[in-house]
MIKE-244781 format. One line per 8 residues: their letters; for each residue x, y, z of C-alpha. Coordinates in Angstrom, 3 decimals. Example, Ala and Ser with C-alpha at 12.3 -4.5 7.8 and 13.67 -1.06 7.14 Angstrom:
as	12.300:-4.500:7.800 | 13.670:-1.060:7.140
! end
This chain:
fkilklsy	90.405:129.207:81.374 | 92.848:129.563:78.292 | 94.278:126.462:77.574 | 98.435:126.793:77.154 | 99.022:123.108:77.151 | 97.293:120.179:76.236 | 99.009:116.976:75.716 | 99.372:113.468:76.505
fnsilsvp	101.961:112.188:79.289 | 103.560:108.989:80.499 | 104.010:108.538:77.030 | 107.432:106.228:76.938 | 106.141:104.045:79.320 | 102.719:103.420:77.673 | 103.970:100.329:75.326 | 105.519:98.883:77.927
iflkrlkd	102.518:99.345:80.583 | 100.113:98.416:78.457 | 101.512:94.839:77.755 | 101.821:94.122:80.911 | 98.420:95.176:81.730 | 97.410:92.771:78.927 | 99.533:89.766:80.142 | 98.090:90.375:83.550
kllsseae	94.513:90.472:82.689 | 95.170:87.472:80.201 | 96.924:85.277:82.706 | 95.680:86.599:85.850 | 92.768:84.314:88.138 | 91.843:87.181:90.280 | 89.001:89.072:89.460 | 90.430:92.214:90.372
ssdvyrlp	94.083:93.411:91.519 | 95.803:96.355:91.558 | 99.194:97.277:89.905 | 100.315:99.179:92.498 | 102.933:98.276:94.753 | 106.398:99.348:95.843 | 109.273:99.035:93.025 | 112.776:98.346:94.072
tlvnsvml	114.950:101.530:94.739 | 116.868:100.974:91.255 | 113.626:100.546:89.415 | 112.060:103.284:91.196 | 115.189:106.016:90.241 | 115.073:104.791:86.460 | 111.267:105.556:86.306 | 111.809:108.968:87.849
limeiegl	114.256:109.303:85.271 | 111.968:108.918:82.408 | 109.397:111.214:83.689 | 111.768:113.831:84.142 | 112.851:113.264:80.127 | 109.362:113.269:79.505 | 108.695:116.389:81.517 | 111.302:118.374:79.341
lfknlnlp	109.854:116.736:76.356 | 106.344:118.059:77.293 | 108.128:121.836:77.830 | 108.739:121.827:73.787 | 106.220:118.709:72.344 | 102.760:117.910:72.767 | 103.426:114.168:72.687 | 101.026:112.024:70.328
fglsvicv	99.952:109.292:73.138 | 100.385:108.158:76.627 | 98.690:106.813:79.808 | 97.790:110.072:81.033 | 96.716:113.867:79.569 | 97.676:116.913:81.109 | 96.240:120.241:80.667 | 98.081:123.446:81.662
akkea	95.624:126.454:81.739 | 95.398:130.066:82.859 | 92.310:131.629:84.614 | 90.906:134.723:82.512 | 89.831:137.753:84.100
! end
């Protein structure tokens, strides 16, 4: 494969999510719990807008940090 684009993703939300997970870890009495749950419609719409903005940034920039790594590659013959 030839790497066409390699970048981080979920950059805009990485700091707030990191802080929330740290708070949950420090204050939670449960051993293991998930931070995945259904969000209110308005919050979900804002999150979708943020992801769309990052998608536009991703086309022109390599994001310097984030929660995910994304790679676009092309299979070479």
